[in-house]
N, CA and C atoms as a LAMMPS dump frame, in Angstrom:
ITEM: TIMESTEP
0
ITEM: NUMBER OF ATOMS
351
ITEM: BOX BOUNDS ff ff ff
-5.0000000000000000e+02 5.0000000000000000e+02
-5.0000000000000000e+02 5.0000000000000000e+02
-5.0000000000000000e+02 5.0000000000000000e+02
ITEM: ATOMS id mol type element x y z
1 1 1 N -196.025 322.382 350.627
2 1 2 C -195.626 321.166 350.119
3 1 3 C -194.461 321.133 350.776
4 2 1 N -193.952 322.135 351.311
5 2 2 C -192.642 322.343 352.069
6 2 3 C -192.747 321.297 353.388
7 3 1 N -194.049 321.564 353.824
8 3 2 C -194.436 321.528 355.333
9 3 3 C -194.496 319.918 355.052
10 4 1 N -194.922 318.986 354.241
11 4 2 C -194.935 318.205 353.811
12 4 3 C -193.702 317.716 353.752
13 5 1 N -192.803 318.141 352.917
14 5 2 C -191.549 317.603 352.729
15 5 3 C -190.461 317.71 353.971
16 6 1 N -191.288 318.749 355.309
17 6 2 C -189.967 318.635 356.109
18 6 3 C -191.354 317.273 356.711
19 7 1 N -192.42 316.832 357.264
20 7 2 C -192.253 315.756 357.804
21 7 3 C -192.406 314.271 357.241
22 8 1 N -192.037 314.633 356.385
23 8 2 C -191.399 313.571 355.542
24 8 3 C -190.386 312.644 355.992
25 9 1 N -189.099 314.04 355.804
26 9 2 C -187.881 313.997 356.479
27 9 3 C -187.925 313.447 358.081
28 10 1 N -188.781 313.97 358.812
29 10 2 C -188.352 314.08 359.472
30 10 3 C -188.834 312.913 360.157
31 11 1 N -189.764 312.477 359.85
32 11 2 C -190.295 310.652 360.001
33 11 3 C -189.175 309.79 359.505
34 12 1 N -188.968 309.597 358.611
35 12 2 C -187.527 308.787 357.836
36 12 3 C -186.573 308.759 358.931
37 13 1 N -186.14 310.346 359.396
38 13 2 C -185.171 310.237 360.475
39 13 3 C -185.485 309.499 361.987
40 14 1 N -186.794 310.071 362.25
41 14 2 C -186.655 309.064 363.447
42 14 3 C -186.872 307.484 363.603
43 15 1 N -187.646 307.055 362.071
44 15 2 C -187.793 305.356 361.961
45 15 3 C -186.66 305.045 362.035
46 16 1 N -185.367 305.84 361.385
47 16 2 C -183.293 305.368 361.104
48 16 3 C -183.549 305.402 362.676
49 17 1 N -183.977 306.575 363.606
50 17 2 C -182.895 306.498 364.433
51 17 3 C -183.1 305.157 365.428
52 18 1 N -185.143 304.683 365.87
53 18 2 C -185.42 304.507 366.007
54 18 3 C -184.661 302.872 365.744
55 19 1 N -184.601 302.391 364.595
56 19 2 C -184.478 300.989 364.114
57 19 3 C -182.929 300.972 364.493
58 20 1 N -181.849 301.731 364.93
59 20 2 C -180.436 302.512 365.021
60 20 3 C -180.349 302.091 366.508
61 21 1 N -181.831 302.738 367.607
62 21 2 C -181.14 302.557 368.583
63 21 3 C -181.988 301.17 369.171
64 22 1 N -182.401 300.283 368.272
65 22 2 C -183.188 298.867 368.441
66 22 3 C -181.872 298.325 367.869
67 23 1 N -180.757 298.503 367.373
68 23 2 C -180.024 297.242 366.667
69 23 3 C -178.67 297.652 367.845
70 24 1 N -178.609 298.623 368.457
71 24 2 C -177.522 298.902 369.391
72 24 3 C -178.541 298.547 370.503
73 25 1 N -178.833 298.302 371.06
74 25 2 C -179.945 297.648 372.071
75 25 3 C -180.034 296.194 371.967
76 26 1 N -180.266 295.511 370.591
77 26 2 C -179.488 294.334 370.87
78 26 3 C -178.523 293.882 370.848
79 27 1 N -177.51 294.709 370.286
80 27 2 C -176.113 294.439 369.8
81 27 3 C -176.032 294.081 371.944
82 28 1 N -176.142 295.834 372.767
83 28 2 C -175.898 295.346 374.447
84 28 3 C -175.832 294.619 374.546
85 29 1 N -177.262 293.754 374.527
86 29 2 C -177.784 292.839 375.569
87 29 3 C -177.703 291.617 374.667
88 30 1 N -177.191 291.369 374.247
89 30 2 C -177.105 289.446 373.683
90 30 3 C -177.055 289.043 374.535
91 31 1 N -177.84 287.539 375.035
92 31 2 C -177.98 286.99 375.017
93 31 3 C -176.615 285.404 375.533
94 32 1 N -175.903 285.553 376.492
95 32 2 C -175.014 285.186 376.313
96 32 3 C -175.72 283.113 375.732
97 33 1 N -174.567 282.476 375.171
98 33 2 C -175.029 280.767 375.649
99 33 3 C -174.647 279.886 376.426
100 34 1 N -175.178 279.202 376.925
101 34 2 C -175.525 279.14 378.309
102 34 3 C -174.284 277.017 377.813
103 35 1 N -175.354 276.688 376.404
104 35 2 C -174.281 275.247 376.094
105 35 3 C -172.843 275.655 376.19
106 36 1 N -172.433 276.722 375.339
107 36 2 C -171.456 277.053 375.296
108 36 3 C -170.129 277.564 376.406
109 37 1 N -171.405 277.853 377.554
110 37 2 C -170.409 278.707 378.508
111 37 3 C -170.306 276.962 379.697
112 38 1 N -171.073 276.339 380.299
113 38 2 C -171.262 275.572 380.462
114 38 3 C -170.601 273.86 379.757
115 39 1 N -170.194 273.297 378.503
116 39 2 C -170.742 272.578 378.48
117 39 3 C -169.018 272.607 377.378
118 40 1 N -168.546 274.33 376.723
119 40 2 C -167.152 273.926 376.086
120 40 3 C -167.675 274.559 374.732
121 41 1 N -168.992 274.014 374.277
122 41 2 C -169.181 273.393 372.984
123 41 3 C -169.989 274.814 371.7
124 42 1 N -170.091 274.735 370.81
125 42 2 C -171.224 275.646 370.553
126 42 3 C -172.544 274.669 370.034
127 43 1 N -173.704 275.737 370.522
128 43 2 C -174.849 274.624 370.287
129 43 3 C -175.448 274.746 368.854
130 44 1 N -176.364 275.159 368.273
131 44 2 C -176.911 274.623 367.121
132 44 3 C -177.593 275.223 367.093
133 45 1 N -178.317 276.144 367.859
134 45 2 C -178.117 277.837 367.795
135 45 3 C -177.528 279.251 367.906
136 46 1 N -175.528 278.97 367.758
137 46 2 C -175.13 280.313 368.286
138 46 3 C -175.029 280.518 367.122
139 47 1 N -175.019 281.824 366.739
140 47 2 C -174.538 282.819 365.646
141 47 3 C -176.135 283.291 364.909
142 48 1 N -177.403 282.871 365.599
143 48 2 C -178.456 283.336 365.427
144 48 3 C -178.466 284.71 366.004
145 49 1 N -178.381 285.161 367.149
146 49 2 C -179.001 286.273 366.906
147 49 3 C -178.334 287.674 366.701
148 50 1 N -176.538 286.786 366.171
149 50 2 C -176.031 287.771 365.306
150 50 3 C -176.557 288.147 364.23
151 51 1 N -176.746 286.835 363.868
152 51 2 C -177.118 287.159 362.398
153 51 3 C -178.212 287.974 362.128
154 52 1 N -179.207 288.327 363.782
155 52 2 C -180.606 288.405 363.158
156 52 3 C -180.397 290.426 363.183
157 53 1 N -178.687 290.221 364.058
158 53 2 C -178.744 291.772 364.043
159 53 3 C -177.818 292.517 362.859
160 54 1 N -177.438 291.111 361.681
161 54 2 C -177.05 291.855 360.48
162 54 3 C -177.993 292.442 359.232
163 55 1 N -179.205 291.088 359.646
164 55 2 C -179.832 291.41 358.938
165 55 3 C -180.882 292.539 358.842
166 56 1 N -180.87 293.278 360.225
167 56 2 C -181.791 293.892 360.23
168 56 3 C -180.245 295.182 360.137
169 57 1 N -179.68 295.762 359.916
170 57 2 C -178.408 296.234 359.56
171 57 3 C -178.462 296.118 357.938
172 58 1 N -179.344 295.455 357.516
173 58 2 C -179.481 294.924 356.121
174 58 3 C -177.875 294.881 355.124
175 59 1 N -177.439 293.765 356.029
176 59 2 C -176.627 293.002 355.658
177 59 3 C -176.89 291.278 355.315
178 60 1 N -177.479 291.277 354.681
179 60 2 C -177.473 289.902 354.295
180 60 3 C -177.09 289.603 354.152
181 61 1 N -176.082 289.291 353.733
182 61 2 C -174.612 288.353 352.434
183 61 3 C -174.133 287.705 354.152
184 62 1 N -173.698 288.703 355.377
185 62 2 C -172.949 288.288 356.005
186 62 3 C -174.038 287.572 357.42
187 63 1 N -175.802 288.141 356.856
188 63 2 C -176.153 287.23 357.945
189 63 3 C -176.168 285.942 357.901
190 64 1 N -176.017 285.726 356.256
191 64 2 C -176.311 284.059 355.836
192 64 3 C -175.825 283.098 356.423
193 65 1 N -173.861 284.156 356.19
194 65 2 C -172.61 283.577 356.176
195 65 3 C -172.797 283.165 358.281
196 66 1 N -173.193 284.394 359.173
197 66 2 C -173.131 283.989 359.658
198 66 3 C -174.278 282.811 360.707
199 67 1 N -175.295 282.457 359.967
200 67 2 C -176.655 281.772 360.745
201 67 3 C -176.978 281.135 359.048
202 68 1 N -177.412 280.17 357.942
203 68 2 C -177.898 280.081 357.245
204 68 3 C -178.715 279.337 357.032
205 69 1 N -179.471 279.499 358.605
206 69 2 C -181.516 279.19 359.143
207 69 3 C -182.141 280.077 359.166
208 70 1 N -181.015 281.428 359.385
209 70 2 C -182.245 282.466 359.829
210 70 3 C -182.825 282.709 358.851
211 71 1 N -182.932 283.469 358.419
212 71 2 C -183.836 283.919 356.128
213 71 3 C -184.834 282.941 356.442
214 72 1 N -184.867 281.331 356.495
215 72 2 C -186.115 280.312 355.767
216 72 3 C -186.707 280.009 356.924
217 73 1 N -185.975 279.967 358.422
218 73 2 C -186.633 280.62 359.866
219 73 3 C -187.694 281.912 360.565
220 74 1 N -186.794 282.862 359.055
221 74 2 C -188.118 283.74 359.294
222 74 3 C -189.498 283.604 358.514
223 75 1 N -189.319 283.056 357.662
224 75 2 C -190.011 283.052 356.299
225 75 3 C -191.597 281.834 357.127
226 76 1 N -190.937 281.547 358.033
227 76 2 C -191.321 280.126 358.309
228 76 3 C -192.951 280.461 358.85
229 77 1 N -191.933 281.114 360.612
230 77 2 C -192.916 282.127 361.342
231 77 3 C -194.101 282.92 360.241
232 78 1 N -193.376 283.906 359.395
233 78 2 C -194.577 284.537 358.905
234 78 3 C -195.207 283.519 358.055
235 79 1 N -194.7 282.901 357.569
236 79 2 C -195.898 282.097 356.714
237 79 3 C -196.944 281.551 357.503
238 80 1 N -196.755 280.943 358.942
239 80 2 C -197.057 279.998 359.569
240 80 3 C -198.552 281.277 360.087
241 81 1 N -198.02 282.657 360.657
242 81 2 C -199.302 282.942 360.799
243 81 3 C -200.292 283.425 359.521
244 82 1 N -199.408 283.307 358.385
245 82 2 C -200.244 283.897 357.006
246 82 3 C -201.29 282.374 356.755
247 83 1 N -200.695 280.989 356.859
248 83 2 C -201.678 280.25 356.895
249 83 3 C -202.759 280.13 357.841
250 84 1 N -202.216 280.915 358.785
251 84 2 C -203.477 280.029 360.477
252 84 3 C -204.62 281.105 359.611
253 85 1 N -203.904 281.962 359.739
254 85 2 C -205.245 283.134 358.909
255 85 3 C -205.745 282.927 357.743
256 86 1 N -205.368 282.674 357.056
257 86 2 C -205.595 283.313 355.789
258 86 3 C -206.203 281.034 354.806
259 87 1 N -205.641 280.123 355.713
260 87 2 C -205.562 278.837 355.258
261 87 3 C -205.608 278.442 353.881
262 88 1 N -204.041 278.58 353.582
263 88 2 C -203.485 278.494 352.391
264 88 3 C -204.309 276.982 351.687
265 89 1 N -204.217 277.002 349.765
266 89 2 C -203.809 275.36 349.525
267 89 3 C -203.428 274.145 350.007
268 90 1 N -202.027 274.691 349.313
269 90 2 C -200.866 273.745 349.75
270 90 3 C -199.468 274.753 350.714
271 91 1 N -200.379 276.334 351.794
272 91 2 C -199.891 276.379 353.033
273 91 3 C -198.995 274.786 353.542
274 92 1 N -199.723 273.515 353.71
275 92 2 C -199.03 272.849 355.138
276 92 3 C -197.874 272.003 354.531
277 93 1 N -197.443 271.532 352.916
278 93 2 C -196.906 271.495 352.381
279 93 3 C -195.983 272.754 352.267
280 94 1 N -195.579 273.298 352.105
281 94 2 C -194.638 274.523 351.693
282 94 3 C -194.394 274.676 352.807
283 95 1 N -195.26 274.819 354.754
284 95 2 C -194.484 274.804 355.944
285 95 3 C -194.301 273.941 356.263
286 96 1 N -194.006 272.237 355.928
287 96 2 C -193.572 271.073 355.803
288 96 3 C -192.392 271.176 355.088
289 97 1 N -191.365 272.172 353.795
290 97 2 C -190.385 271.874 353.269
291 97 3 C -189.886 272.996 353.599
292 98 1 N -190.331 274.001 354.07
293 98 2 C -189.417 275.147 354.708
294 98 3 C -188.953 274.627 356.331
295 99 1 N -189.892 273.668 357.093
296 99 2 C -189.26 273.78 357.895
297 99 3 C -188.338 272.154 358.187
298 100 1 N -188.102 272.093 356.486
299 100 2 C -187.137 270.314 356.3
300 100 3 C -185.934 271.029 356.37
301 101 1 N -186.245 272.846 355.245
302 101 2 C -184.894 272.416 355.109
303 101 3 C -184.385 273.293 355.924
304 102 1 N -185.081 274.6 356.592
305 102 2 C -184.792 275.183 357.83
306 102 3 C -183.611 273.738 359.031
307 103 1 N -184.303 272.936 358.422
308 103 2 C -184.058 271.659 360.174
309 103 3 C -181.778 271.091 359.495
310 104 1 N -182.32 271.567 357.913
311 104 2 C -181.012 271.268 357.858
312 104 3 C -179.997 272.147 357.336
313 105 1 N -180.462 272.855 357.636
314 105 2 C -179.414 273.977 357.081
315 105 3 C -178.482 273.978 358.629
316 106 1 N -179.943 273.596 359.839
317 106 2 C -179.509 274.273 361.397
318 106 3 C -177.864 272.72 361.487
319 107 1 N -178.319 271.783 361.135
320 107 2 C -177.571 270.305 361.712
321 107 3 C -176.322 270.56 360.881
322 108 1 N -176.28 271.164 359.355
323 108 2 C -175.628 270.94 359.034
324 108 3 C -174.253 272.378 359.145
325 109 1 N -174.955 273.675 359.639
326 109 2 C -174.398 274.057 360.132
327 109 3 C -173.199 274.471 361.103
328 110 1 N -174.044 273.306 361.615
329 110 2 C -173.844 273.103 363.004
330 110 3 C -172.565 271.913 363.512
331 111 1 N -172.909 271.203 362.782
332 111 2 C -171.267 269.859 361.793
333 111 3 C -170.576 271.205 361.345
334 112 1 N -170.594 272.121 360.258
335 112 2 C -169.431 272.619 359.923
336 112 3 C -168.834 273.503 361.529
337 113 1 N -169.865 273.913 362.63
338 113 2 C -169.125 274.715 362.812
339 113 3 C -167.915 274.429 363.657
340 114 1 N -168.632 273.03 364.687
341 114 2 C -167.943 271.513 365.284
342 114 3 C -166.711 271.516 364.723
343 115 1 N -166.487 271.644 363.01
344 115 2 C -165.443 270.614 362.742
345 115 3 C -164.193 271.689 362.457
346 116 1 N -165.598 273.24 362.319
347 116 2 C -164.272 274.236 361.543
348 116 3 C -163.293 274.909 363.339
349 117 1 N -164.485 275.234 364.902
350 117 2 C -163.701 275.107 365.908
351 117 3 C -163.495 274.438 366.901
């Protein structure tokens, strides 16, 4: 019983340390926005990397504030893969609705950020 508990604890620590290392690496190696660098204004994707890092840290609310379309986009990708494998009956409709929602969120977030900044 004790060795099993020790192995589970060790596994949890290893996974936590691995996730911390991944988050640290992503934070240190964020790609600069070339659109902002050369044109001087934010692009529609600005904030995506930071929102992903916040989501990996478990800060869902902060992730949504930074880039509202991230979670619907992740769902879209995940559901697309599942739909390609399992061929859901209403899969195409769900993908279309999710794509439209993601697009609306991206465009509205971009316009709001342009107005605010």
